[in-house]
N, C-alpha and C positions, 0 to 999 in steps of 0.2 A: 744374707744381705741382697737387697734389690739393688739394680743399676743405677736408679735415681739417688739413693743414698751414697753409692760408691762415687758417683759423679760429683755429688755435692762434696764428699770428703776431698777428693782428688783437687778439685778447684780451690778449695780452702788451703790445702796443702801448697798449692803453687803459690797462692798469695802470701801464704807464710814465708815460703823459700824466697821470693821475691822481695819481701821486706827485710831481709837479714842483711846485715853488713857486708861488704865485700870479702872481708877476711874469713868470714863465715863460709862464703862460697868457696874460697880456696880451700878450706878445710874439707868441704863435702867433696870436691874433686879428689881428694885423699882418702877419705872414708865415704863410700857411696851409701845411699839411703835406699833401702829397698822396702817396699809397702806390700803387706800382705793383710788379708781379712782377720786372720787369727793365728795364733802360734800352732805349730805342729804338735802331735803328741809327745814327740822326743823333747821339744823345748819345753813344754809344760811339765814334763817329768823332771828336766834337769833344773828347772827355776822353782819348781814346787807349786806352781799356779794350779788351781783346783777348778777354775771356770775358764773357758775360751776367752771371755772378755775381761779377765782379770789383769792381763799384761798388756801395758801400752806401747811398749818398746823394749828392746834389747840390743847392747853392744856385745859384738862378737869379735874377739881378738885379743891383742895385748897393747894395753895403754902405752903411750910414746914415753911414759916416765919409767917403765920397766923393759922397754926394748934395748937390745943389744945386738951386736954382730951375730950372736949365737942363734938368733930368731931369724936370719936370713933362709928364705925358702918356706917359711910359714905363710898360710893363707893370709890374704890382706884384712884389715880391719874392715868391719861392715856394721851399720846401724840398720835394724829392721824396725819398723814401726807396724803396729797392728790397729787396723780400722776399728774392729769391734771393741777393743780395750778402751781406745781414746773416745769412741762413742759414748760407751758407759760412763767414764770419767766425767765427760762433759755434761751429761744428763744430771748429775749431782741430786741424789734423793727423788728419783722419778719425775723431775721437773721437765718440762718442755726443752727440747734440744734447740738452742739458738746457735745461729752462724757465730756470733761472738764468743760464745762458751766453747763451740768447737774450733774455732781459729786459735784461741788461748790455749787449749789442751793439746792441739797439735804443735804449736810453738814450744810449749814447755817440754813436751815429749822429745822433740827433736834436738833442742838444746841440752836436755838432760843427757841423752844418749850420746850427744858429741862431746859432752864434759867427761864422760867415761874414757873416751878415747885419749883425753888428756891427763887421766889418772885420778880424777876426783871420784870419791867413794859416796855411797848414799847418805852418809852423816853430813859430808861437807854440802853435798847438793841440797840436802834438806835444809841446812843453815842458810843458803843462798835463795831458798825459797824454790827450789826446783826437784825437790823430794816427794 
């Protein structure tokens, strides 16, 4: 990935985050968002992803609906979003990549992964339009 593409992505990510409601910002303070170009080989193996650009994001941790005192001492929850996966998803059928499509795919991915923190599964997210 070249630096211009990375800068474009990061600028749009900032716009997405700036446009989210305050309560989502409070959540992001509890569940940090990490940005990487693509998943590691270990993440690809654990998720079943076959291509580096297949995965848009990943929630790592224990959803709040499953947390208990027994989980104290565990690593904190984290959301990781992957630039290459989001770029590929925003291109839809090899079309030209627009800022609007990229913005929307970033937004959907961030909200999708934060929803996992709240215990929503893939089926529930799909029903809500974030799957």
